[in-house]
C-alpha positions in Angstrom: 79.1 96.1 19.3 79.1 96.5 23.1 76.0 98.8 23.1 73.8 96.2 21.4 74.8 93.5 24.0 74.1 95.9 26.9 70.8 96.9 25.5 69.7 93.3 25.2 70.3 92.6 28.9 68.9 95.8 30.2 65.6 95.7 28.3 63.9 94.0 31.2 65.2 96.4 33.7 63.7 99.3 31.7 60.3 97.7 31.8 60.0 96.5 28.2 58.1 93.2 27.7 60.2 90.7 25.8 57.1 89.1 24.4 56.4 92.2 22.4 59.4 91.6 20.1 59.2 89.5 17.0 62.7 90.1 15.6 65.9 90.0 17.6 69.3 90.9 16.0 72.2 90.1 18.2 74.8 90.4 15.5 77.7 91.1 15.7 78.5 90.4 19.3 80.8 88.2 21.4 78.5 85.4 22.4 80.4 82.1 22.7 77.2 80.1 23.3 73.5 80.7 23.0 72.1 83.0 25.7 69.1 80.5 25.8 67.6 81.7 29.1 67.4 85.3 27.9 66.3 84.4 24.3 63.4 82.2 25.5 61.9 85.2 27.2 61.3 86.5 23.6 58.7 83.8 23.0 57.0 85.5 20.0 60.2 85.8 17.9 59.9 84.9 14.3 63.5 86.1 13.4 66.6 85.5 15.4 69.9 86.7 14.1 73.0 85.5 16.0 75.4 85.8 13.0 78.9 87.1 13.4 79.4 86.0 17.0 81.8 83.5 18.5 79.5 80.6 19.1 81.5 77.3 18.9 79.1 74.5 19.8 75.6 73.8 18.7 75.4 70.1 19.5 72.2 69.5 21.5 71.4 73.2 21.5 68.7 73.4 18.8 66.2 71.6 21.0 66.7 74.3 23.6 65.3 76.8 21.0 62.0 74.9 20.9 60.8 77.6 23.4 60.6 79.9 20.3 57.5 78.2 18.8 56.9 81.0 16.2 60.5 81.1 14.9 60.8 81.1 11.1 64.3 82.4 10.5 67.5 81.6 12.3 70.9 82.9 11.3 74.0 81.4 12.8 76.3 82.3 10.0 79.9 83.6 10.6 80.3 82.0 14.0 83.0 79.5 15.0 80.7 76.4 15.2 83.1 73.6 14.9 81.2 70.7 16.5 79.5 68.1 14.4 75.7 68.2 14.3 73.4 65.2 14.8 70.2 65.1 12.9 68.3 64.3 16.0 69.3 67.7 17.4 66.7 69.2 15.0 63.8 66.8 15.8 61.9 69.1 18.3 63.1 72.3 16.7 62.1 71.6 13.0 58.7 70.4 14.0 57.7 74.1 14.1 57.6 76.6 11.2 61.3 77.2 10.7 61.8 77.9 7.0 65.3 79.5 7.0 68.5 78.3 8.8 71.8 79.8 7.8 74.9 78.0 9.0 77.3 79.5 6.4 80.9 80.3 7.2 81.4 78.0 10.1 83.6 75.0 10.5 81.0 72.3 10.9 82.8 69.0 10.0 79.7 66.8 9.5 76.1 66.2 10.1 75.5 62.7 11.5 72.2 60.9 10.9 70.9 58.5 13.4 
């Protein structure tokens, strides 16, 4: 658990290029929010697994992931997401090639349409 988190943040200090990665598995960890600045350095990702963390709020966060223009699979299952989602949160994000979004086992009360 702790080692994976440490490895993620020390990749850059060891000289690895984040752009070389196309899959990033950060599950399980203790993230309470998206580490968006660090994740956006992995611009060639097609799979991002943030399942089994402690993320609580995704309102207005999906648009921040638009930096991952090749992302096809996003797993946010088994978090603590308890904020409602607004359909416009996905406008920029789903304009790309995302084909899989897993939000299972959260406490999302509703998805509002605008």
